[in-house]
KOLZASE-335027 format. One record per residue (C-alpha): x, y, z. Coordinates in Angstrom, 1 decimal. Example, Ala and Ser with C-alpha at 12.3 -4.5 7.8 and 13.67 -1.06 7.14 Angstrom:
# residues 2
(roro (12.3 -4.5 7.8))
(roro (13.7 -1.1 7.1))
END
This chain:
# residues 210
(roro (-10.8 34.2 7.5))
(roro (-11.5 33.4 3.8))
(roro (-8.0 31.7 3.5))
(roro (-8.7 29.6 6.5))
(roro (-12.1 28.5 5.1))
(roro (-10.4 27.8 1.8))
(roro (-7.8 25.6 3.4))
(roro (-10.5 23.8 5.4))
(roro (-12.5 23.2 2.2))
(roro (-9.5 21.8 0.5))
(roro (-8.9 19.4 3.3))
(roro (-12.5 18.3 3.3))
(roro (-12.4 17.8 -0.4))
(roro (-9.3 15.7 -0.2))
(roro (-10.9 13.6 2.6))
(roro (-14.0 13.0 0.5))
(roro (-11.8 11.8 -2.4))
(roro (-9.9 9.6 -0.1))
(roro (-13.1 8.1 1.3))
(roro (-14.3 7.3 -2.2))
(roro (-10.9 5.9 -3.3))
(roro (-10.5 3.6 -0.3))
(roro (-12.9 0.8 -1.3))
(roro (-11.6 1.1 -4.9))
(roro (-7.9 0.9 -4.3))
(roro (-7.6 -2.7 -5.2))
(roro (-9.3 -2.1 -8.6))
(roro (-7.0 0.9 -9.3))
(roro (-3.9 -1.2 -8.5))
(roro (-5.1 -4.0 -10.7))
(roro (-5.8 -1.6 -13.6))
(roro (-2.3 -0.2 -13.4))
(roro (-0.8 -3.7 -13.1))
(roro (-2.5 -4.8 -16.3))
(roro (-1.1 -1.8 -18.2))
(roro (2.4 -2.5 -16.9))
(roro (2.0 -6.2 -17.8))
(roro (0.8 -5.5 -21.4))
(roro (3.9 -3.3 -22.2))
(roro (6.4 -5.4 -20.2))
(roro (9.7 -6.6 -21.6))
(roro (11.3 -8.5 -18.6))
(roro (15.1 -8.6 -18.3))
(roro (17.0 -11.1 -16.0))
(roro (18.7 -8.6 -13.7))
(roro (15.7 -6.3 -13.2))
(roro (13.5 -9.3 -12.8))
(roro (15.6 -10.5 -9.8))
(roro (15.4 -7.1 -8.3))
(roro (11.7 -7.1 -8.7))
(roro (11.3 -10.5 -6.9))
(roro (13.4 -9.2 -4.0))
(roro (11.2 -6.1 -3.6))
(roro (8.0 -8.1 -3.8))
(roro (9.3 -10.5 -1.2))
(roro (10.3 -7.6 1.1))
(roro (6.9 -5.9 0.6))
(roro (5.0 -9.1 1.1))
(roro (6.9 -9.7 4.4))
(roro (5.9 -6.3 5.6))
(roro (2.3 -6.9 4.6))
(roro (2.4 -10.2 6.5))
(roro (3.7 -8.5 9.6))
(roro (0.9 -5.9 9.4))
(roro (-1.8 -8.6 8.8))
(roro (-1.0 -10.4 12.0))
(roro (-1.8 -7.3 14.0))
(roro (-4.6 -5.7 12.0))
(roro (-7.1 -8.5 12.8))
(roro (-10.5 -7.0 13.1))
(roro (-9.3 -3.6 11.8))
(roro (-9.6 -4.7 8.1))
(roro (-12.5 -3.4 6.0))
(roro (-14.4 -0.1 6.1))
(roro (-13.0 2.8 8.1))
(roro (-16.1 3.2 10.3))
(roro (-15.7 -0.4 11.5))
(roro (-12.6 0.5 13.5))
(roro (-13.2 0.4 17.2))
(roro (-9.6 0.5 18.5))
(roro (-6.5 2.5 17.6))
(roro (-3.8 0.1 16.3))
(roro (-0.4 1.0 17.8))
(roro (1.5 -2.3 18.1))
(roro (3.6 -4.4 15.7))
(roro (4.7 -2.4 12.7))
(roro (2.2 0.3 13.7))
(roro (4.5 1.1 16.6))
(roro (7.1 2.3 14.2))
(roro (5.1 4.0 11.4))
(roro (1.5 4.9 10.9))
(roro (1.0 3.4 7.4))
(roro (3.1 0.3 7.1))
(roro (0.6 -1.5 4.9))
(roro (0.7 1.3 2.3))
(roro (4.5 1.4 2.4))
(roro (4.4 -2.4 1.8))
(roro (2.2 -1.9 -1.2))
(roro (4.5 0.8 -2.6))
(roro (7.5 -1.6 -2.3))
(roro (5.5 -4.4 -4.0))
(roro (4.4 -2.0 -6.7))
(roro (8.0 -1.0 -7.3))
(roro (8.9 -4.7 -7.6))
(roro (6.3 -5.1 -10.3))
(roro (7.8 -2.2 -12.3))
(roro (11.2 -4.0 -12.0))
(roro (9.6 -7.3 -13.1))
(roro (8.3 -5.5 -16.3))
(roro (11.8 -4.4 -17.3))
(roro (10.3 -1.0 -18.1))
(roro (11.6 1.4 -15.5))
(roro (9.9 4.2 -17.4))
(roro (6.7 3.2 -15.6))
(roro (8.1 4.8 -12.4))
(roro (7.2 8.1 -14.0))
(roro (3.5 7.0 -13.7))
(roro (3.8 4.8 -10.7))
(roro (5.3 7.3 -8.2))
(roro (2.7 10.0 -8.8))
(roro (-0.1 7.4 -8.8))
(roro (1.2 6.1 -5.4))
(roro (1.4 9.5 -3.8))
(roro (-2.0 10.7 -5.1))
(roro (-3.9 7.5 -4.2))
(roro (-2.5 7.1 -0.7))
(roro (-2.3 10.9 -0.1))
(roro (-6.0 11.2 -0.5))
(roro (-6.7 7.9 1.4))
(roro (-4.4 8.8 4.3))
(roro (-6.0 12.3 4.5))
(roro (-9.4 10.7 4.9))
(roro (-8.1 8.0 7.4))
(roro (-6.4 10.6 9.6))
(roro (-9.4 12.8 9.8))
(roro (-11.6 9.8 10.7))
(roro (-9.1 8.5 13.4))
(roro (-8.7 12.0 14.8))
(roro (-12.4 12.4 15.2))
(roro (-12.9 8.9 16.6))
(roro (-10.0 8.7 19.0))
(roro (-9.3 12.4 19.7))
(roro (-6.2 13.1 21.9))
(roro (-5.2 9.4 21.8))
(roro (-4.7 9.6 18.1))
(roro (-3.1 13.0 18.2))
(roro (-0.4 11.8 20.7))
(roro (0.2 8.8 18.5))
(roro (0.4 10.8 15.3))
(roro (2.9 13.3 16.9))
(roro (5.2 10.4 18.0))
(roro (5.0 8.0 15.0))
(roro (5.8 9.1 11.4))
(roro (3.5 8.4 8.4))
(roro (6.0 6.4 6.3))
(roro (9.6 6.8 7.7))
(roro (9.9 4.3 10.5))
(roro (11.0 5.4 13.9))
(roro (13.8 3.1 15.3))
(roro (12.2 2.6 18.7))
(roro (8.6 1.5 19.1))
(roro (5.9 3.9 20.2))
(roro (6.2 3.9 24.0))
(roro (2.4 4.0 24.7))
(roro (1.5 1.2 22.3))
(roro (-1.1 -1.3 23.2))
(roro (0.6 -4.7 23.3))
(roro (-1.1 -7.4 21.3))
(roro (0.3 -10.8 20.1))
(roro (0.8 -11.5 16.4))
(roro (-2.1 -13.6 15.1))
(roro (-1.3 -16.3 12.6))
(roro (-5.0 -16.9 12.2))
(roro (-5.5 -13.3 11.1))
(roro (-2.6 -13.5 8.8))
(roro (-3.7 -16.7 7.1))
(roro (-7.3 -15.5 6.9))
(roro (-6.5 -12.2 5.2))
(roro (-3.3 -12.7 3.4))
(roro (-3.2 -16.2 1.9))
(roro (-5.0 -15.1 -1.2))
(roro (-2.5 -12.1 -1.4))
(roro (0.4 -14.5 -1.3))
(roro (-1.1 -16.6 -4.1))
(roro (-1.8 -13.5 -6.2))
(roro (1.8 -12.3 -5.9))
(roro (3.2 -15.7 -6.8))
(roro (0.9 -15.7 -9.9))
(roro (2.0 -12.2 -10.8))
(roro (5.7 -13.2 -10.7))
(roro (4.9 -16.3 -12.9))
(roro (2.9 -14.2 -15.4))
(roro (5.7 -11.7 -15.8))
(roro (8.2 -14.5 -16.2))
(roro (6.1 -16.0 -18.9))
(roro (5.7 -12.5 -20.4))
(roro (9.4 -12.7 -21.3))
(roro (8.9 -15.9 -23.2))
(roro (7.4 -16.6 -26.7))
(roro (4.1 -17.6 -25.0))
(roro (3.0 -14.0 -24.7))
(roro (4.9 -12.7 -27.7))
(roro (1.6 -11.6 -29.3))
(roro (1.5 -8.9 -26.6))
(roro (4.6 -7.2 -27.9))
(roro (2.4 -4.8 -29.9))
(roro (1.7 -3.1 -26.6))
(roro (5.4 -2.0 -26.2))
(roro (4.7 1.6 -25.9))
(roro (8.2 2.6 -24.7))
END
């Protein structure tokens, strides 16, 4: 009995951490990005790979945004289980997209050593957040969510879409409303990392830690 209670307490603790991290995830990504930028030393080949990854991740984010619509924002605002578009193939496509984009930023920096920090950061951050989200969705949607979770993986896409998905058209309005600032931000990030490799930001070379 005690081991069961301990496991339940651990799950509850992880869910509380995830709930606290959820509204702060943007700040945490930004703080890590600044550290990577300060110590960056871009190289042409890695920079090209970084751009490709950022484009791929941004495309996946754009696909998600057109279906998320009113589901953005705080967890408790969710009124309908999202199972169409990319969510018919995996449960957390937006987090996968962010991971791809984050990997692209590491490549932009030319310092692959950052993966030793980035990968644990990614799994810890989204591990806690996903734990909180899944507990919330399971409580709110019950058996509907359980069936969806059993059929659709967290991060490894299934080839065929979820058969019981609720069909909904892609919304360009939702995409433009929620993602246009994200696109501008990523273009600015690429430009800044490009300039980081020039003499313009040479005074930051003191931050080359490795």
